[in-house]
C-alpha positions as CSV (number, residue, x, y, z in Angstrom):
1,X,-4.7,44.9,-71.4
2,X,-6.8,46.0,-68.4
3,X,-9.8,44.0,-69.7
4,X,-7.7,40.8,-69.8
5,X,-6.9,41.3,-66.1
6,X,-10.5,41.8,-65.3
7,X,-11.5,38.7,-67.1
8,X,-8.8,36.7,-65.3
9,X,-9.8,38.1,-62.0
10,X,-13.5,37.2,-62.6
11,X,-12.4,33.7,-63.6
12,X,-10.2,33.3,-60.5
13,X,-13.1,34.4,-58.3
14,X,-15.5,31.9,-59.9
15,X,-12.9,29.1,-59.4
16,X,-12.3,30.2,-55.8
17,X,-16.1,30.3,-55.1
18,X,-16.4,26.8,-56.6
19,X,-13.6,25.5,-54.5
20,X,-15.0,27.0,-51.3
21,X,-18.4,25.5,-52.0
22,X,-16.8,22.1,-52.7
23,X,-14.9,22.2,-49.3
24,X,-18.0,23.2,-47.4
25,X,-19.9,20.4,-49.0
26,X,-17.2,17.9,-48.0
27,X,-17.2,19.1,-44.4
28,X,-20.9,19.7,-43.9
29,X,-22.9,17.8,-46.5
30,X,-24.2,21.1,-47.9
31,X,-24.0,21.2,-51.7
32,X,-23.4,24.4,-53.7
33,X,-27.2,25.0,-54.2
34,X,-27.7,24.8,-50.4
35,X,-24.9,27.3,-49.8
36,X,-26.1,29.7,-52.5
37,X,-29.7,29.5,-51.1
38,X,-28.5,30.3,-47.6
39,X,-26.4,33.2,-48.8
40,X,-29.4,34.5,-50.9
41,X,-31.8,33.9,-48.0
42,X,-29.7,36.2,-45.8
43,X,-29.2,38.9,-48.4
44,X,-25.4,38.3,-48.4
45,X,-23.1,38.4,-51.4
46,X,-20.3,35.9,-52.1
47,X,-17.6,38.4,-51.2
48,X,-19.1,39.0,-47.7
49,X,-19.5,35.2,-47.3
50,X,-15.9,34.7,-48.1
51,X,-14.9,37.4,-45.6
52,X,-17.1,35.6,-43.0
53,X,-15.4,32.3,-43.6
54,X,-11.9,33.9,-43.5
55,X,-12.8,35.6,-40.2
56,X,-14.0,32.4,-38.6
57,X,-10.9,30.5,-39.7
58,X,-8.5,33.3,-38.4
59,X,-6.5,31.6,-35.6
60,X,-5.0,34.9,-34.5
61,X,-8.2,36.5,-33.3
62,X,-10.0,35.7,-30.0
63,X,-13.7,34.8,-30.1
64,X,-14.5,38.3,-28.7
65,X,-12.5,39.9,-31.6
66,X,-14.4,37.7,-34.0
67,X,-17.7,38.7,-32.6
68,X,-16.8,42.3,-32.9
69,X,-15.7,41.9,-36.5
70,X,-18.8,39.9,-37.3
71,X,-20.9,42.9,-36.6
72,X,-19.2,44.6,-39.6
73,X,-20.3,41.9,-42.0
74,X,-23.8,42.5,-43.2
75,X,-26.1,39.7,-42.2
76,X,-23.1,37.6,-41.1
77,X,-24.6,36.5,-37.8
78,X,-27.9,35.6,-39.4
79,X,-26.1,33.4,-41.9
80,X,-24.1,31.7,-39.2
81,X,-27.3,31.0,-37.2
82,X,-29.0,29.6,-40.3
83,X,-25.9,27.4,-41.1
84,X,-25.7,26.0,-37.6
85,X,-29.4,25.4,-37.5
86,X,-29.1,23.3,-40.7
87,X,-26.1,21.4,-39.3
88,X,-27.8,20.3,-36.1
């Protein structure tokens, strides 16, 4: 039974990652390969990237709170700088 839940959780994570990549592509022109390359380039995993995106979208936090929280995400700032660099 536990194995079935693990399989379903892994499948849900794959679908979530794919949806996130699709949304970023629509907004930025980045495709999934670009996003994965940027994540890998900064030594970040998908879970940390998802946490980073969630933090940025959080409307309840001030920019100062976001900056403090960003320091807890490994390579989060480097990834954001790389992302902004590619957008402009």
